Every structure is written in structure tokens, then in C-alpha cells.
C-alpha positions as CSV (number, residue, x, y, z in Angstrom):
1,M,0.0,0.0,0.0
2,S,1.4,3.4,-0.9
3,R,1.6,6.6,1.2
4,G,-2.0,7.7,1.1
5,G,-3.6,4.5,2.3
6,C,-0.8,3.7,4.8
7,A,-1.1,7.2,6.3
8,L,-4.9,6.8,6.7
9,A,-4.5,3.4,8.4
10,R,-1.9,4.7,10.8
11,A,-3.9,7.9,11.5
12,A,-7.1,5.9,12.1
13,C,-5.4,3.7,14.7
14,A,-4.0,6.8,16.5
15,A,-7.2,8.7,16.3
16,L,-9.2,5.7,17.7
17,A,-6.7,5.3,20.6
18,V,-7.0,9.0,21.5
19,S,-10.7,9.2,21.2
20,A,-11.3,6.0,23.1
21,A,-9.3,7.3,25.9
22,V,-11.1,10.7,26.2
23,G,-14.6,9.7,25.0
24,A,-16.8,11.5,22.4
25,P,-18.1,14.9,23.5
26,V,-21.5,16.2,22.9
27,R,-21.8,17.7,19.4
28,P,-22.6,21.4,19.0
29,A,-26.0,22.2,17.6
30,S,-24.6,22.8,14.2
31,A,-21.3,23.2,12.5
32,A,-20.2,26.5,11.0
33,P,-20.7,26.4,7.2
34,R,-17.6,26.3,5.1
35,V,-17.7,26.5,1.3
36,A,-15.9,23.6,-0.5
37,Q,-13.3,24.4,-3.1
38,Q,-14.7,24.6,-6.6
39,A,-13.3,22.3,-9.3
40,P,-13.6,22.3,-13.2
41,R,-17.0,21.6,-14.7
42,V,-18.0,17.9,-14.6
43,A,-19.5,16.7,-17.9
44,P,-19.5,13.4,-19.8
45,E,-17.7,14.9,-22.8
46,H,-14.9,16.0,-20.6
47,L,-14.2,12.6,-18.9
48,P,-11.0,11.1,-20.4
49,Y,-11.3,7.6,-21.8
50,G,-10.2,4.6,-19.7
51,A,-10.3,3.1,-16.3
52,E,-8.0,5.9,-14.9
53,G,-10.0,8.7,-16.7
54,W,-11.2,10.3,-13.5
55,A,-7.7,10.5,-12.0
56,V,-6.5,12.5,-15.0
57,S,-9.7,14.6,-15.4
58,G,-8.7,17.3,-12.9
59,W,-12.0,17.0,-11.0
60,G,-10.6,15.6,-7.8
61,G,-11.6,12.5,-5.9
62,V,-15.3,12.2,-5.0
63,R,-15.4,12.8,-1.2
64,G,-19.1,12.0,-0.9
65,V,-21.8,11.8,1.8
66,T,-25.3,10.4,1.2
67,I,-27.9,12.6,2.8
68,G,-31.0,10.5,3.2
69,P,-34.5,12.0,2.9
70,I,-37.1,12.6,5.6
71,E,-40.0,13.0,3.3
72,N,-43.1,12.5,5.6
73,L,-46.0,14.8,6.2
74,R,-45.7,14.0,9.9
75,H,-42.2,15.5,9.9
76,P,-42.6,19.0,8.4
77,G,-39.5,21.1,8.1
78,R,-37.1,18.3,8.3
79,G,-36.7,17.0,4.8
80,Y,-34.8,18.0,1.7
81,G,-34.6,21.7,1.0
82,T,-35.3,22.8,4.6
83,A,-33.1,24.7,7.0
84,A,-32.4,21.3,8.6
85,S,-31.0,19.8,5.4
86,G,-28.9,23.0,5.1
87,R,-27.3,22.1,8.4
88,A,-26.7,18.6,7.3
89,M,-24.8,19.9,4.2
90,D,-22.9,22.3,6.4
91,E,-21.7,19.4,8.5
92,A,-20.8,17.4,5.3
93,V,-18.7,20.3,4.1
94,A,-17.1,20.6,7.6
95,M,-16.2,16.9,7.4
96,G,-14.4,17.6,4.1
97,A,-17.0,16.3,1.6
98,T,-17.0,17.7,-1.9
99,W,-20.1,15.8,-3.1
100,V,-23.5,14.8,-1.7
101,S,-25.8,12.0,-2.9
102,L,-29.6,12.7,-2.7
103,T,-31.9,9.7,-2.7
104,P,-35.6,10.3,-3.6
105,F,-37.7,7.2,-3.7
106,G,-40.5,5.7,-5.8
107,R,-42.9,3.1,-4.4
108,V,-43.3,-0.4,-5.6
109,G,-46.0,-2.7,-4.2
110,D,-44.1,-6.0,-4.1
111,G,-41.6,-8.2,-5.9
112,K,-43.9,-8.8,-8.9
113,G,-43.0,-5.4,-10.2
114,T,-46.3,-4.2,-11.6
115,G,-45.2,-0.5,-11.6
116,V,-43.5,2.4,-9.9
117,D,-45.5,5.1,-8.1
118,L,-43.9,8.5,-8.0
119,V,-45.7,9.3,-4.7
120,F,-43.6,8.5,-1.7
121,E,-44.5,9.7,1.8
122,A,-45.6,13.1,0.3
123,P,-47.0,14.2,-3.0
124,F,-44.6,14.0,-5.9
125,E,-44.7,17.7,-6.7
126,E,-43.7,18.5,-3.1
127,N,-40.9,16.0,-3.2
128,R,-39.7,17.4,-6.5
129,R,-39.6,20.9,-5.2
130,N,-37.8,19.8,-2.1
131,V,-35.2,17.9,-4.1
132,L,-34.6,20.9,-6.3
133,A,-34.2,23.0,-3.2
134,A,-31.7,20.5,-1.8
135,I,-29.6,20.5,-5.0
136,A,-29.5,24.3,-4.8
137,Q,-28.4,24.2,-1.1
138,A,-25.6,21.8,-2.1
139,H,-24.4,24.0,-4.9
140,A,-24.5,27.1,-2.7
141,R,-22.0,25.3,-0.5
142,G,-19.7,24.3,-3.3
143,L,-20.9,20.7,-3.2
144,K,-21.6,18.6,-6.3
145,V,-24.6,16.4,-6.5
146,L,-25.3,12.7,-7.4
147,L,-29.0,12.1,-7.7
148,V,-30.0,8.5,-7.0
149,P,-33.7,7.6,-7.6
150,H,-34.3,4.6,-5.4
151,L,-37.1,2.0,-5.3
152,W,-38.9,1.3,-2.0
153,V,-40.7,-2.1,-2.1
154,E,-43.7,-2.0,0.3
155,S,-43.7,-5.8,0.9
156,G,-40.2,-5.7,2.3
157,E,-38.8,-7.7,-0.6
158,W,-35.4,-6.7,-2.0
159,R,-35.5,-4.7,-5.2
160,A,-32.8,-6.8,-6.7
161,L,-35.3,-9.7,-6.9
162,I,-38.2,-8.0,-8.6
163,D,-39.6,-10.4,-11.2
164,P,-42.6,-9.3,-13.3
165,G,-42.9,-12.8,-14.7
166,D,-43.5,-13.2,-18.4
167,D,-42.4,-11.0,-21.4
168,A,-45.6,-8.9,-21.1
169,G,-45.0,-8.3,-17.4
170,W,-41.4,-7.2,-18.0
171,A,-42.5,-4.9,-20.8
172,R,-45.0,-3.2,-18.5
173,W,-42.4,-2.9,-15.7
174,A,-39.8,-1.5,-18.1
175,E,-42.2,1.2,-19.3
176,S,-43.2,2.1,-15.8
177,Y,-39.6,2.3,-14.6
178,R,-38.7,4.4,-17.7
179,R,-41.4,7.0,-16.8
180,F,-40.1,7.0,-13.2
181,L,-36.4,7.5,-14.2
182,L,-37.1,10.0,-16.9
183,T,-39.1,12.1,-14.5
184,W,-36.2,12.3,-12.0
185,A,-33.7,12.8,-14.9
186,A,-35.7,15.9,-15.8
187,V,-35.4,17.1,-12.2
188,A,-31.6,16.4,-12.2
189,R,-31.3,18.5,-15.4
190,E,-33.4,21.3,-14.0
191,G,-31.4,21.4,-10.8
192,G,-28.0,21.0,-12.5
193,A,-27.1,17.8,-10.7
194,E,-23.7,16.7,-11.9
195,M,-24.4,13.0,-11.9
196,L,-27.4,10.6,-12.0
197,S,-27.7,7.0,-11.2
198,V,-30.0,5.2,-13.6
199,G,-30.8,2.4,-11.1
200,V,-30.0,0.8,-7.8
201,E,-29.5,-3.0,-7.3
202,L,-31.7,-4.2,-10.1
203,R,-30.0,-7.6,-10.4
204,S,-32.9,-9.5,-11.9
205,W,-33.0,-7.1,-14.8
206,V,-29.4,-5.9,-15.6
207,T,-27.5,-9.1,-15.0
208,T,-29.7,-11.2,-17.2
209,P,-30.7,-11.3,-20.9
210,R,-33.4,-8.8,-19.8
211,A,-30.7,-6.2,-19.6
212,A,-31.2,-5.5,-23.4
213,S,-34.5,-3.8,-22.5
214,F,-32.7,-1.4,-20.1
215,L,-30.4,0.0,-22.8
216,P,-33.1,2.0,-24.6
217,I,-34.0,3.6,-21.2
218,I,-30.4,4.8,-20.8
219,E,-30.5,6.2,-24.3
220,A,-33.8,8.1,-23.4
221,V,-32.1,9.5,-20.3
222,R,-29.2,10.7,-22.3
223,R,-31.7,12.7,-24.4
224,V,-33.1,14.3,-21.3
225,Y,-30.1,14.7,-19.0
226,P,-26.7,16.0,-20.0
227,G,-24.6,15.0,-16.9
228,L,-22.6,12.0,-16.0
229,L,-24.5,8.6,-15.7
230,T,-23.7,5.7,-13.4
231,Y,-25.6,2.6,-12.1
232,S,-25.4,1.4,-8.5
233,A,-24.7,-2.3,-8.7
234,N,-24.7,-4.5,-5.6
235,W,-21.3,-5.5,-4.5
236,D,-21.8,-9.2,-5.3
237,D,-23.2,-8.8,-8.8
238,V,-21.2,-6.0,-10.3
239,E,-19.1,-8.5,-12.3
240,H,-22.3,-9.8,-13.9
241,T,-23.9,-6.4,-14.7
242,L,-24.3,-6.0,-18.4
243,I,-25.1,-2.3,-18.9
244,F,-21.9,-0.5,-17.9
245,D,-20.8,0.1,-21.5
246,A,-23.6,2.6,-21.9
247,L,-22.6,4.6,-18.8
248,D,-19.8,6.9,-17.7
249,L,-18.8,5.3,-14.4
250,I,-19.2,1.9,-12.8
251,G,-21.2,2.4,-9.6
252,I,-21.0,-0.1,-6.7
253,N,-23.0,-0.3,-3.5
254,A,-19.9,-1.5,-1.8
255,F,-21.1,-3.3,1.4
256,Y,-18.2,-5.8,1.0
257,P,-17.4,-8.2,3.9
258,L,-13.8,-7.8,5.0
259,A,-13.6,-10.8,7.2
260,E,-15.1,-14.3,7.5
261,R,-14.9,-14.6,11.2
262,E,-16.0,-12.6,14.2
263,G,-13.4,-10.9,16.3
264,A,-11.1,-10.3,13.3
265,S,-8.1,-7.9,14.0
266,F,-7.7,-4.6,12.2
267,E,-4.8,-6.2,10.2
268,E,-7.2,-8.9,9.0
269,L,-9.8,-6.3,8.0
270,L,-7.1,-4.4,6.1
271,R,-6.1,-7.5,4.2
272,G,-9.8,-7.9,3.3
273,G,-9.9,-4.3,2.2
274,R,-6.9,-4.8,-0.1
275,K,-8.5,-7.8,-1.6
276,V,-11.7,-5.9,-2.3
277,A,-9.8,-3.0,-3.9
278,A,-7.9,-5.4,-6.1
279,G,-11.1,-7.0,-7.3
280,V,-12.7,-3.6,-8.0
281,D,-9.7,-2.4,-9.9
282,A,-9.9,-5.5,-12.1
283,V,-13.6,-4.7,-12.9
284,A,-12.6,-1.1,-13.8
285,R,-9.9,-2.2,-16.1
286,A,-12.0,-4.9,-17.7
287,W,-14.7,-2.3,-18.7
288,G,-12.2,0.6,-19.3
289,K,-14.2,2.9,-17.0
290,P,-13.6,4.4,-13.5
291,I,-15.3,3.0,-10.5
292,L,-17.5,5.0,-8.1
293,L,-18.5,3.5,-4.8
294,T,-22.0,4.9,-4.7
295,E,-22.5,3.6,-1.1
296,I,-20.1,2.4,1.5
297,G,-21.0,1.9,5.2
298,Y,-20.8,-0.2,8.3
299,T,-23.2,-0.3,11.3
300,T,-22.1,0.7,14.8
301,R,-21.9,-2.8,16.3
302,R,-19.5,-5.6,17.0
303,D,-18.1,-7.2,13.9
304,P,-19.9,-5.0,11.3
305,A,-17.5,-6.1,8.6
306,V,-18.6,-9.7,8.6
307,R,-22.1,-9.1,7.2
308,P,-22.2,-5.4,6.5
309,W,-25.4,-5.5,4.5
310,E,-27.6,-6.5,7.5
311,W,-30.2,-3.8,8.1
312,P,-30.2,-2.1,11.6
313,D,-34.0,-2.3,12.0
314,R,-33.9,-6.1,11.9
315,M,-31.2,-6.6,14.5
316,K,-31.8,-7.7,18.1
317,D,-29.6,-7.7,21.2
318,V,-27.0,-5.5,19.5
319,V,-23.8,-4.5,21.2
320,V,-23.0,-1.0,20.2
321,D,-19.3,-0.7,19.2
322,Q,-18.0,2.5,17.7
323,R,-14.5,1.3,17.4
324,S,-15.5,-1.7,15.3
325,Q,-17.4,0.6,12.9
326,A,-14.4,2.9,12.6
327,E,-11.9,0.1,12.0
328,A,-14.1,-1.3,9.2
329,Y,-14.3,2.1,7.5
330,A,-10.5,2.6,7.7
331,A,-9.8,-0.9,6.4
332,V,-12.0,-0.5,3.3
333,I,-11.2,3.1,2.5
334,A,-7.4,3.0,2.9
335,P,-6.6,0.8,-0.1
336,F,-9.0,2.8,-2.4
337,L,-7.2,6.1,-1.7
338,D,-4.3,4.6,-3.7
339,A,-6.4,3.3,-6.5
340,R,-6.3,5.4,-9.7
341,T,-9.3,3.5,-11.1
342,C,-11.5,4.6,-8.1
343,A,-13.1,8.1,-8.5
344,G,-14.2,8.1,-4.8
345,F,-17.1,7.0,-2.6
346,F,-20.3,8.1,-0.9
347,V,-20.7,7.4,2.8
348,W,-24.0,5.8,3.8
349,R,-25.4,7.9,5.4
350,L,-26.4,11.2,7.2
351,Y,-30.0,12.4,7.2
352,A,-31.7,15.6,6.0
353,D,-32.2,16.6,9.6
354,P,-28.9,15.9,11.4
355,D,-30.6,16.3,14.8
356,D,-33.4,13.8,14.2
357,V,-32.2,10.7,15.9
358,S,-35.4,8.8,15.2
359,Q,-34.3,7.8,11.7
360,E,-32.2,4.9,12.8
361,A,-31.0,3.1,15.9
362,E,-27.9,3.9,17.8
363,W,-26.2,1.0,16.1
364,G,-27.2,2.2,12.6
365,F,-25.0,3.2,9.7
366,S,-24.5,6.9,10.4
367,P,-21.0,7.9,11.4
368,R,-22.1,11.2,12.7
369,G,-20.5,12.1,16.1
370,K,-18.8,8.7,16.3
371,L,-15.3,7.4,16.0
372,A,-15.9,6.6,12.3
373,E,-16.4,10.3,11.7
374,L,-12.7,10.8,12.5
375,V,-11.7,8.2,9.9
376,L,-13.8,9.8,7.3
377,R,-12.5,13.3,8.1
378,D,-8.9,12.0,7.8
379,A,-9.7,10.2,4.6
380,F,-11.3,13.4,3.1
381,A,-8.3,15.4,4.1
382,A,-5.8,13.0,2.6
383,R,-4.3,13.1,-0.9
384,W,-5.9,10.5,-3.2
385,A,-4.7,8.9,-6.4
386,A,-8.0,10.1,-7.9
387,D,-6.9,13.7,-7.2
388,G,-4.3,13.4,-10.0
389,P,-0.7,14.5,-9.8
390,R,0.6,15.7,-6.4
391,L,1.4,19.4,-6.3
392,P,4.3,21.0,-4.4
393,G,3.1,22.0,-0.9
394,D,-0.3,20.4,-1.2
395,A,0.0,18.8,2.2
396,L,0.7,22.0,4.0
397,G,-1.9,22.9,6.6
398,R,-3.5,19.5,6.7
399,H,-4.5,18.2,10.1
400,R,-5.6,15.0,11.6
401,A,-9.2,14.8,13.0
402,R,-9.2,14.2,16.7
403,T,-12.6,14.6,18.3
404,P,-16.0,13.4,16.9
405,G,-18.4,16.3,16.4
406,L,-15.7,19.0,16.9
407,F,-14.7,20.5,13.6
408,G,-11.6,22.7,13.2
409,W,-8.0,22.7,14.4
410,E,-7.1,20.9,17.6
411,L,-3.7,20.7,19.2
412,D,-1.9,17.4,19.4
413,P,-2.7,15.6,22.7
414,D,1.1,15.4,23.4
415,E,1.6,19.1,23.0
416,P,1.2,21.7,25.9
417,G,-2.1,23.4,25.9
418,S,-3.9,20.4,24.3
419,L,-7.7,20.1,24.6
420,F,-7.2,16.6,25.9
421,P,-6.3,16.0,29.6
């Protein structure tokens, strides 16, 4: 592993040791806004050809945070486009993020895939206005935007297994999904979102001969939306996904396991992370396109890297473990910082109201105010291979994160006058 990844791994261990000793303080009500640095315009025609195209584009690594929606009529003033979501974006910028991912949902009844309803928790026109306002909030802070229209299956079945049955059923499903996606593509165009995901974990469609029916949908999106296109494949079927040739980046929801046994050491997790990065690099080079990790995340519990895809709401008797979450993040991120074929990643996730703790349990995915936040802040501050050539003096003024929830410069704990006892 080269300097970037090794430095992150070492910094993560040091930060965890310090923070574990002093504990995590209470987070201030909000972080002071800081405008992210602007980069050259991102557009498909400006993306250089090849797996390392992003690294030579001059756009910089994608330091991304997913901001999940709170689109419910029972929670007014907390969703996209509100003052609350502005605070969430301020915190993302303070962490060092340069991109945010916004995830509006469409509703599907069950795994039979009879159609997609644009109404989700609130009327579509209201959600549309809120998403446009959120895109504007991000741009006002210097953040770029990935828009990811998701599918919510009411029956609880996984969207990857949607099966409309016969050819007629698949034709109806494809037309309904086409309307759903083109509607959100028009929103992405109107708001000026820099990137759009054309789908999320649609395994039964895009890894099978049915994938041929998805390609005309991508062509239709290209006619509506001028920005970069990706698709968010699940980590265990990306090698079988058949539509990447029509897209600009290979997206992966990267909930990779890093160990096969509970109680694995950080060194074992790091070996797992290197293996994952090597496999992802091979996929990028096989397609000749850069990789974007459209989701990465680990829950705040013991051994989260063994089965990281498990959903917090379905867990029982959970042992909350911030250190295990932070070590899993460090182990998976460090190797990718050195990968010229990886454009970057989006952390799963913060919420549109950073102060609404009702959205997930204490052992959920959010790194906010936890030891994992330190790992992410260090990663965002590091120099990545995706940033392109190193410039003289570009490391000056960089500083390791030390205290969850406390943004800004802190003295080294070994120095006189440190904030730590």
C-alpha cells in the first residue's frame, strides 16, 4: 500500500486510541458552514477515456456523503430543502466532503414489479420541489450532487429480486420504470445535478438477458439529462452487470465483507480491504471505466465487517461498538485512496435533519458524532490517487481529525495546551 492508504490506516489507529481514551463529547447544535473548493465543470464529454479517466480529469476525488430523505407529512420542516438539510450539508462540508448524494424514492408494491408510483410519503410535486431546493443548497456550499432515484418495495422484498414474470409483465415494468427514471432525470437536469444513477440494485434485470431492455432507457435518459451517468450495482453482482458500456462510471454499492470470522483484527480487516480494492480495480480495467463506490458503510456494532449488508432495524440484542465501525471504515477506505481507477465514494449515510435521531437506531450506519467520523475526516483530508498528480506543498496545513463532532483545528494531545487531559 502506498503513502495515502498507509497514512490513513496509521492515523485511524492513532485517532481511535486517543478518542477511546477521552470519550466522544456532545456535538454542538450545528457546524459552521464552510464552502468547499470549486473544481472544473464535470460533464461526460470532458471525462477522459479509460479506467483511470477520473484520475486525469482534474475533477478531484469524489469525497461523498449520502444525505437521506425525511419526506413525511408527519415530519414537516425536516426533509430535503429545509433549514435542517442545510445544516446537514454544512456538516458534510465541515467533514471535508465535496459531493453529496440525494436519494428520492419511488414506491413499488411488491416483488412482482407491476409498476413504480412516484408518490412516496408526500405528493410527488412536493418532493420534486424539495429535491430541487436541496440541490440548490448543495451547490450554494460548493458541493456537487449525485441524484440517485431509489425504489422502495412495500412488501419488504429486495428490489434486486423484482420479477414481473413473463415478457408482457417485463414490458409493463420497463415502461413504468422508464417513466419514473425520466421524471427524475428531468429534475436532475433542471437542478443541474452533476451525476445521475439510472438504477439501484436491479439484479434480476441488468445481470440477465433482460438487460437488453434497459439500454433504450439509458438512451432516453441521455436525451433528457446532459450530466454523468452511473448505475449502482450491488457489490456481489457488479461483475455480472451488463449495462456499464452505456454509462460513464461503474457504480457499486460496496457493502463488502472484510472478514469471514467474528473478532477479526484490524490487520485482518485491512487485508480484506486490499482484496476488495484489487477486485474492484480489475472490474474497472475490464470495462475501461472508472469505479465510483456509490454507497459504503458499516453499522455501529460488534463485527460489522462480517455481514455489513444487514439492516439495523432487523437486529436484536445489539452490542454498540463505535471502534469496530471505525476500523471497518478505515480498512475498506485506505486501499482505495491509492487506486487510480476509483473516483471516490459516498458514505451511507447522514440524514436531511442531522438532529433527528429517530431515523435509525444507535447501532445504525450513520458515522455522525462517532469514531468513524474521525476516519472519514482524515480520509477526506488526505491526498488521493483520484486527485491526480501531487502538487508541491499540497500537504501544508492538513491536520488529523481528533474529536468526533468537533470540527476545526485541535492541538496534538502530546503538546502543551492540548484540549485533551
